[in-house]
Every structure is written in C-alpha cells, then in structure tokens.
N, C-alpha and C positions, 0 to 999 in steps of 0.2 A: 869651756866648748862642751855643746850639746850636738850629736848625729842620732838623725833616724837613718834606722838600716832596716832595709828591708830582705828579708829571705825566701826566695823565691824557685820554685820546682817543676819538673816535665809534669809530676803525677804519675810518674813509675816508681823507678827506684836507684836511677843514678845521683849517685852525690853523697853527700853526709848530713845525718838525724843530728850530728852535734858537730857545731859552732868550731870554727879556730878559734884560738884563746894567743893576744895578745895582746903587750899594752897599747894605750894609743888604738888598739884595731876593735876590730867587732866583739873580742873580748867571749870570756866561756860561759855565761848569763842563760843564754836559751838550750833548751834539748826541744828540738823540733817534734813535729809528730808526723812529718812526712822530710823525704830524701831530697834536699836542697842543692841544686847545681849552680845557683847564683847569686851572689850577695851585693846589693846596692848599697854605699855606704853614703851616707848625704850630709856636709856638716851646714848645719842650718844660716851660720852666719857667711859662710861663704859657701853657696848653693853650686858656684861653678865649677868648685874642686873635686867634684863627685869621682866619687870611685868604685870597680869592681873586682868582686875574685868570681872567678868561673870551678868548676871543678874537673878537673883533668888529669888525665893518666894518676887516679886515682889516689887523688890527693885536690888539696885545694892549691892553687895556683898562688902568687905572689900580686899586691893589688894594681889594678892598672886606672887609670882613668876610663871613667865609661864611657861607653860607646855603645849611641842610638839611645842612650836617656835623657830624657827629659826632668828638669826638677825644676817646680814654683813653688813660690813661697807667699801665703795671703795668708790675714787672720790669722796667724798662729798656724795654718794649717801649712804641712810640705804635700803638694802631690806628685808622683813621682810617675813616667810616663814612660813605656818602655819599646820603641818602635818594634813593626811586627817583623822586622826581619830577623829581630833578637829571638825572636821567639818562635821563629818558623813556620809551621804548621797546627801547632798545638790546639786542642777544642779547648783545654782549660788551662791554667796555670793558677796551683800553688803560691800564696803566699800569706806570712805572716811578717807586720811589719813593726815593729818596737825603733823606741825612745830612749837614750842612753845618754847620762852625763859625764863625759870619760874626766874632766878634773876631780870627781867623785873617787873613791874607795882606791888610791895610792894608783889611779890610771888604770884602773882594770875595769870602772865605765860603771856608777848607779843607774838600774832600771828605771826611769822612770814613766814609762809606757808603754805600752802593748795591745796592739789590734786584737787578742783578745782578753775579751773584759773578768779573763778567772786570773789573770795573773797581775799581780800587784803589785809595786812599785817597791822598791825599795834593793838594798843588795844582797847577794847571793846566790844562787844556783837555780835557775827557774824550767819546769819542766812546761812546756805550750800544749795543751791539750787540743786545743780546737789551732782551724788554718781558717784563710780564707781561697775559695775559690772561683776565679774569675771567669767567663764565661767572653772567652776569645772568636767566640764565628756567630755570637746574640747580637740582633739587631744595634744596637747602642752599645755593645761589646762592655759592657759595665755594669751586666749585672753580676752580683756577689752571693756567693751562698755559703756556708758556715760547716766545715766539716769537722768529723772529730775522728781520732788518732785510725780506730778500729772499725766504726761504722758508723757512716749518716744517719742511720734509723735505730740500728737498735745494737743493744750491748752481745759480744758472741758468749753463750751458754753451753759449752760441750755435751752431748751425754756420749758416751764412750761405750758401744756397743760391739762387742768381741765376737763376731758371726758365725766362730767353732761354736759356743757356748748360747748364746740368747734364745734363740728360738728352738732349743734341743731338749724337750720334752720327756727320752726315755729317762725312766728315772733308775738302769739297773747298775750305775756306776760302781761294773768292778775294778778293781785295780790295778793298771797296768791294762786296762781293756783295749780292743782292738772298735774300731770301727760298729764296728757288724755287732755288736754286743752293746756299746755305750752310746750308738747313735753321732748325732751331728745334724749344728744346727744347718738351717740354707739358705740362700740370698730368699728363699720362695717364703721363708717364717716372716721374716720381717715384711708381713702383709701391711692393709692400708688400715688396718684396726690398730698392732703396733703404732706407726705411725701417729694417724691422730692422738694417739693415748700421752705419745712421746712427746707433743706440738703443744699439749691441754699443760701437758707438766712446767712448760716455761721453754725449753729448748729452741735453737736458732739452727745447731750444727750437729750432726751424728757423724762422729772417729769411727769411721768400719774398720774394724780391730783388724789383721789377718788375712786381707782381702788376696796380696799380692802370694802369688806361689812359693812354697815353702816345699825345705826337702822334707821328706813325708817314709814311716815306716809303709803306710799304705800304698798297696799296688795299681797303675791302672792304664797299665802295658796296656791292656784293648785301646785307649786313647793315646798311645804314644809316650806314658808317661810313669815308668816303671820305675820300681820302690828303692830307695836312697837304702844304703850300708848302714847299719843300724847302730854302729861302731863311731858314725860322724851324726850320731842323730839326740836330742834330750828328746826323751818318751816318745812311743809310739803314732805319735801326730805329726810330733816335731816342732821347732822352736817358730813364730811367726815373723821372726827376725833375724830369719836364716834364709833368706829367698834363693830359690834357686832358676826361677825368669820374672824378674821386672816387669815384662810388656805380658802376664797372664794372670790370671787369677789360678785360685786353691778348688781342684777340683771337686775336692769333698766338699765342698759348699753346693755346686750344681745338682735339679735333677736328674739334667743328663749330663754326665760330666764333657762328652765332647763341645755344649753347648754353653762350656760355664763363661763367657765373655756375652755371650746373648742374652741370657740369665741376669750378669751384673748389670749391665745397659738398663732390662727391664727395672733393677731395681734404683737404680740413680734414675730413673724416670720418674717411679712411684714418689721418693721422696721429694723430689723437685715436685710434684704435683701438690704436697703437700706445707707449700710453703718451707721448707726445709733443706738444708743444703749439707751435703757429701764431703768430708774428707779423709783420706786413706794413708796409710804410712809410705815415709820415704826413711827408706834407711841406703841413708850413702856411704855411711863410713864400712861397711862389710858387706859379703856376701855369703851365701850357702858353699863350703867347700865343692857342691858338685854342679855349682851354677851352670847353667848351658838352654841359653834362650834359644826356641824352638818357632819362638813367635818372629822374632826381630836378629838371626842369629851373625848379622853383620856387627850389631853391638853386644857382643862380647867379652868378657874381662880378657886381656891377656895376661899370664899367672907363669911363676916360674916354674916349670918346667924339670930342673934338678935340686931343688932345694924345698925343704920344708918353710912352709908358708906359713907368715904370720900370721895369729888368729885375731879378732875382730878386736879386741883388748891389747895388743900390743906385747902379746907374751910370743918371743921369737924363739920356739925351743920345739924339737919334735914329741917332751913330756906334758904337754900344759894338763894342767890338773880340771877337778872338779870344776870345780867357781871359775875356771875359762870361759870362755866361748870357743872352745873348740874344733866349734860346729862348723867354726866361722870364717874365711881368714880378710883379711884389711886389705881394702883398696888405696889406691896409691895416687895420692892426691896434689905431689907435688914440695912434701917436705920431709925431713927426716923426724920421724918419732921418735928415734932414741935421746935426740935433744931435749934439754930440759925447757930450752927455750924455743926449744922450735925456728931454730933462727934461719937452716938453709932451707932455703924456697924458692922451687924450680917452678914458680908461677908468679904473673904479674901481680903486684903489689908496689904499694909508694915509695921503696926505695931502688926497684926497679919494674917498672911499668912498663916496658918493651917484652919482658917476656913472653914467649910464647903459652897461650891457653893448654893446657893439659887433656890427653885425650879423655880419661878420667869424670872430667869435668863435662866433653861435650857428652858423656854418653850419658850421664846423668840429669843434664838438661833435654836430651833426647827423651829418657823417664818422664820427665814432669812434662812436657810438650805431648808425649799419649795420653796420659791420661786426662788432661786440661783438655784433650779433643772429645773427650769419652766424655767429657761433663762431668769428671769431680771435679768441686772446687775450692779444696783448700788438701793442705799437706801435715802433720804431726812429722816433724822431722828429729827422728832418732838419735841420740849421743848427739846433738849437735855441733857443740862446741869440741869435739873431736877432727872436723874440717874446718878447714880454713876460713875466716869469714869472709877475705877476700874471693872465694868459689860463691858464698849467700851474695854477696853485693852482686857479683857478674849474675848467678844461675836464677836470683830472686827478681833479679832487671828484668832479665829475659822472660820468665812469665807475666811480670803484670805486661809486658808489652802487648803479651799473647792474650792477656787478660788481667781489666787493672785492678778486679777487686780480689783476688785469689789470695788465700788464707794463708801463712806460715806460722805455727806455732811451732818452738824449739825445744825437745828436750834439753836441757844444759845442766850444768853444776860445775857451779863456780873455786868449787874447793878438789876437783878432779885432776889429778898431775898428768891426765893426757890432754888436755886443755889446749887446741892453738888460738895462739893468740896474737891480735893483729898487727900488722908490720907500719900501720900508720901511725906519726909520732902524737896526730892531734889526739889518737884516742888511747894509745898506750901509753900516755904522759899527762893525763886530766889531772888537773889543780885536783888539793885535798883526796887521797887517796882511791879515786872512784872508780879508775882504771881494773875492770873484769871483763871474763870474756861475757857477759850478758848487754853490758854495752857494746860490744866488737858486735853481738848477734844482732841487735837492737840498731846499731847504726846502719849496717848490713840489708833491714830494713823488714828483720821479723815481724808481725803482730803480736806475738805477746813470748813466754819464755818463760820455764819452769820455777815457780817457785819453792823451792824444796825449805830455804832456811825457816820462815812463817811456818810451814809445816811442821817441823822438825821442833820449833819453840814452841808451839800448841800441844806435842805429842808429851812434851817430857812435863808437861802441869798435869799430866793424867798420869804419867809415871812415877809421882811425887818428887822428883826433881827440881824442877822446872816453878816459875811466879808468871802468873799473868802479863807483869812487869818487862819479862825478857821480849815478850815478841815486838814492843820497842825495837828491841837490838835489833831483830832481825828484817826491819823491816828499811831499807835503802834509801837513795838519794829517789825525787820524784820520778825522773826517768824513768827509772827501772820498775817502781811502786806500780806506777798506772798503768804498766806492760808486764806486767806477769802474769801470767797463769795459775790461778790458785783452787788445788783440789784437797780433799779430804782423801778422798780412795784414787787409787787408778790401776793398773795391771802388775806394778811392781812392789807394792807399797803392802801391809797386812790389810787386812778388812779391819774394819771399825768396830764391827761387833764381834770379834772374833773373842774369844775369851782370855784367850793369853794376853791378849791390844789393850792398849787405852784404859787400862786400871780395870778392865773385865768388864765393863758396864753394861758391855753390849748393845743394843741398839739407842742405848738414850745416850750413848756418847757423843753418836749422826749431827741431831739439831744445833747444839751448842756452836761446836767447832765449825759448822758449814756456815751458822750465821754468822761467825768471825773474818771466816774464809773469801764466803763470798760478799760480804761485804764492802770491806775494808778499801780496796779501790777500784778503778773503772775499768781495770785487765780481765782479760776472757776467764770464766770460770767452769769449771770441769766437773761431771759426776760419771762413779762406775758401775757398769750395769750389775746389779742386785744392793748394790747400796742403800736404792730408795727404800728398801726391803727387809734390809738388816743382813744382809747373806754374810753368814758367819764364816767362812773357808774352811771348816772344821774338814779332818780328816786326810788322812794321805789319798793322793788319786793316784800317785805315778811317781813320774822322775820327781817332780815339787819338792815332795816329800811333807814333812808337818810342818809347815812352815807358814799356815794361818794364813792365805794366801791362795785363790781362786786359780789350781794351776794353768797356765797358758801352755802345755808339753804334752797334755795328754787330753785323750776324748773326753767328758765328763757332764754332765748336767748341775746347773746349781738349783739345790735342794728348795730354797726357799724363792728365787723369780721364775719358775716351774710352777708357783702356787697362782702366781700375778701373771703368767701365759697362758696357761691353764685352757689348755690344747688350742691356742694359738688364738682363744677369743682376744685374749689382752685385756680383761675386765674385770682381773681380784678377786675371783668367784672362790679363791682356794685359800685366800689373804686372811689371817686370823687380823681380829677389830685392832691391835696394836701397827699391826704390820702398814695395813692400810690408812690407820692416821697419820704412820709415819712416813709413807709415801705421799698425804696429803701435805704434811707439812713440810715436806721438799719443793713439793710442789710452790707451793706460797710463797720459800726461799727464793727457788730460782726465776720466780715471776714478776717478785720485788727487785729482785735484781737487775732486772731490765728499767727499773724507772728512772726518771733523770737525773735524781738526787746519788744515783749509785751507778749508769751509764757516766756520768758527765759532772757530776759533783764532787767536791774540794771534803778532802778527809783530813777530821780535825778531833785529835788525840782530847780523851779526859782524862786517864791517868796521872802526866803527868802535873797536872794543876788540883789531885784529889791523894797524891800520897802521902798527905798529911790529915788526911781525912779519916775520922776514924768509923764514922759511917758508912765508906764506900768499900762493901765485901771485907774488913776485917774479922777474924774471925778468933776470938780468945785473946791473946798477947800479944799479935801479932803488929807487927812492925816495919815497916810504914804500908799503909793497902796497899794494894795489886795484887795479890799471890791469888784471889780465885777471883776477882770481877774483872772485868773489863768494858771499856767502853768508848766509843765516838760517836763524833756527830756527823753524817755526810748532809752535804748542803748544795743546790743548787744555786748559783747566783740569777740564771736564766728566768725559771719554773719559780725560783722564790723557793721551793721545794727543800723541807728539810726531813729527817730522818735521826733519831735519838735512839744507837743501838747499844745497851748494856746487857751482859751477856758474865750467866753464873757458872762457873765452871766446875767448883763441889761435887766430887757424887753425890754427898747425902744433903747438906746441911741447904737452906732454902736462907735466901739474904732478906732479913725483916729490917724494918726502920732504916731504908736503905736513903741517902739523900747524896747527891751530889754537883761539885762546883764547874762551871761551864767557864 
C-alpha cells in the first residue's frame, strides 16, 4: 500500500517540525524545515479515503476524514487540492509532499519519493532541507518557489560583536580599571568603515552582544541610572547577562547617555544600510537582582519579598559561591526546576493544553515585540534549554506573526541537568534514542542551536586525547546536524589563539578548525570579534582572572583587534603580515560557506571509507587512519557544485603522498 502525504504549514511557527510516528500512519521518516500544522494522507489506491491531522492544543490530533480536500490521480501523479476555506487568508502555504510504501519496513513506511530532490528514497529518518512555498494570492495561485530552512537567499553567517570591547581603542588596560581609566566601546564606533569591512568578510548578521542595560558599578545617576551594589556584580562593568532593564540599552555605549536609545536606533539603521541584519541577546532564564525597568515599569517581574531568590543557575541558597550566577535571579516559567524531570508544568502543553499562559511568558513576549519594533532582526537566546520548549513554540510563533523572517538562535546544551524537556510525547519518545533538548528547541521553531559536541571533539584532538575520527561521534542525526550553529570561539569559550589552549599553536590553530566547523553542514556559523586577528585572551583583566578568555565582566580593550580598528578606520593598518593573512583566510572561509554546496548541499563523509587506507594521513605505526586527517565532500544537486574538504590537524607534520577513497 502506497501513500502520498503532504505536510503543510502556515509559514509562521504553529505546529511541529517533527511528524507524528505510528505504524501504518505518517511515520517518523521526515523532519521538516518548517512548522507543519496539517498533514494530508492519501491512499493512492483509494483516493476517496484521504485523511488529515491538525495541530491543535499543543499536539497532533487524531486522524480524521479529510474535509475540503480533493485528490485526483492521473498518469501516476497525485494532485492534492486544498479548498480556500481550509487555508483562510494566508498569502503563502509551505508544503512538502512525499511518498511512502507502508508495506515495507515493518509497517513504518519506506520513503519512495519526495518533492525535495535532495532527499533520496530508502528506509531511515530523513531531514528535508527544502520545502515548497505556494503563492495562494497570485493570479494562477500555482506559483511554487523552493525555500531552505534558514534563508532562501543566503546562509546565516554571524559575527559576534561585543559592543563594550569592539570599538574601544583605549590601551591603558588597568586591571579592574574603571570606565574612565580603560574606556569603553560606543555605538558610534561601529561606523560605516567597520560595517563595510565586516560585510566584505562575508557576514550576514551582526550579533550585538551586551546591548541590553545591565547591572554595573558605573554611576549614571545624572540620567536616572545609579550604580549597583558591588556585592551583586561580577566585575566593575558587570555581566551582560545580568539584565537590569529589558527595554533599555546600556548607557556606557552612548556618547550622550540620555539619548542612548536614539543612538542605538542610528546603529541599527547603519547596519541595515550595509545590507546586514542585527541580532541581540535575549536572556529569558534570569535577570539582575536589581532589575527594575523605568522604560516599562508595568512589565517588571514580581519576585519573592521575604525569601532568598534563586540564582539563575538554579541555586536556592543564601550562600552561592563564586562560580554561581549569584548576580542574577531566576524567572518563573511555570515548572518545578528542582525536579529532575521538570514534570510539574503549570503552563499549556501536550498533556494539559488548557492551562493558562504564565505571566512571565507574556512579559518576555513583550520584550521580543519591543525590540522587533525597533528594527532588531533576531535573537541569540541565552541558555534556551533552561526554559520550556512550549514557551519557545508560543513565543516564536508570535514573533513570526509580527516578522516572518525573524531569526532565533538557541544557546543550548543537551548534557546540562538543568534542561527542561518537552511534554510532547511525539518529541520526548522519538524512536532510536534521538530525543534531546535540541530536538525540542528546533521543533519549537529555532533556526539553529549551539553545537558544543563537535567543538569539544575537535578541541580534544589538539589537546592530545582525541582523534579526527571522533568528530563522527559528535555528529547527530541530520535534523540537528543541519540546524547546528558552529563556532571555534564565542565569549564563553577560551580563545583559540591562547597559549594555554589548543595545543599552544596560537593563530595557526584557527583556520583548520574553522574549515571543518564552517564546512560541515548547512547550519549557521559564528565568529567572535578578535578571532580573525588571533586575539589571545592573555593576562588578567579583572573578575575573569587568567582564563584565556577576553573578559565579559570588565572594562577592557582587545590588544590585537585594536590594531585592525586602527583609530576607527578599520583598515588593519597596525596588523602584522601574519595577522593580515589570517584575517584574509578567515574571510575566504566565511564567504565560501555561503556557496550552494555549503548552503544547501549534502555532507558526505570520507573518513569511514578511508580508515584502512594507510595514505589517509596516517603517521608512523598508527592504525586505523583518522587521527589527524578529516575529510568530507559537499555536493549540491541543484547546481552540481561540489567541494572536497580535507583538513590536516597535526600541529607539525605535513601530510605527503596522500590519497583518499570516495
């Protein structure tokens, strides 16, 4: 028995990206690139017996007779027509059509065809990277356009720009120095020269880190923003993740602190004029202990008045230690964070769809709406796995109704005990042991989630305990694989050029690592400011100590990036030749990552077929191959573009007389 199934969606975020799985039903073979809210199943031998499912009450409903749907079969082609009344007044309809043979694979259904040419037939789970967008308001109402999960036009390539540091050219660098001693970057420092240079480097998005007003030791009483209690701070500048007012920006960054929001709007306009998009941090799990919005006082969070407030990292104690997020307080999303399974859920979910929307949900939604209204194009969501996926499903849907293309990137770690799993039984009980928080968040509508496992696997190779073959173990199924944000640096990780990290190779470690991470999949990629010129994160800035990172808590400037900034000319006038070449090489990699083979193409592993090949990077008496050499192919079926990527990760030895099997 063969069946044709059409998964359709409204183009926003209502529904599920993971289809329900049951024997003799749709099956679990496809992970969609959009949120489907209707499934139409057609028995090719009996078209009149068509059925449909709808996404209602936070889960897929039961199969029912298809209403308002016509099916005709001619010359082995099934045509599905959906009545206008069934699709309301939508401008477009997202759709993937695929064919299954339910008599195969024990009744789970074998994929025999799909409207996405990149998805081959055969058993096993499949991630659909593209879908069809049907224009319902066109003259013929049949215009079909192919779309990709992240962007129809370009792959998302993000430059993380920490405003406090990026444009700061003060080179005093006094340990634990004040703003007046060490200086601070400004919105105005991110000028046309800077933006033009970053655009040429290949980036599509700028992540303006630390924009929201945070708790700080710097006194702005003159504009109604007094300094915070130093006992509730990390560093004099303060953590950019201890938000003091969700609806305001940090006065440090304005030439005129009283006009800080106006200066931020001007920055957004400059970014957009350079055909770049701006994303900012969304920190939904916690706020500063001094949180008090004077922009929107009606949106303040009510906290405990008589009891100790729980820290952002779930510590319910009067005596948090130095490693706790003691400067923050956790927000209430309606679940019991002390339970290992987070089973107490006082919010709408698949098992209790009629529960009310918590107050915190509505307030964070108002935060998202506020910044969308100012022209922000997306959000990097801090510790997104510590917030219920159902919240994200609800909030991202609302955000995309306001702005269809808004980008959501989730910082998430599946191995964190603090993660909050979905209550949806389809997601939480996926076959094959795939269920994890990354599935939950991607299913909720995130464009990408952090890829910590691959980053860790590659770093272990440089530290002497890992093999390139281990990278395979970090690569999950296609749905997560092609939706993972990959990075060689970010503000939480050690600098790749730090002397104490990555085998002490300094700037040399960056390009081969980036070549792998940026080339692996279709997902977004990230570069942290300073990485492109070999910023080493050396010395003690203040609160952060000697940790091989550039401090996010202190007033500071980056000694190597300052050479590129060069008095805000952003021309690299003070860089060494090696630094100039490094930046140029990174630019080639970032631009190359936008080519069709990397944006839309298929990833084909080489190490599996070369493990017994003695000329595939094998050194000495090593067996099998795959210690230092990692290779793969990227191929795009639509353009026939293909790239062979082979990376040598050995710190000294050059691979000679190498051959490889395809």
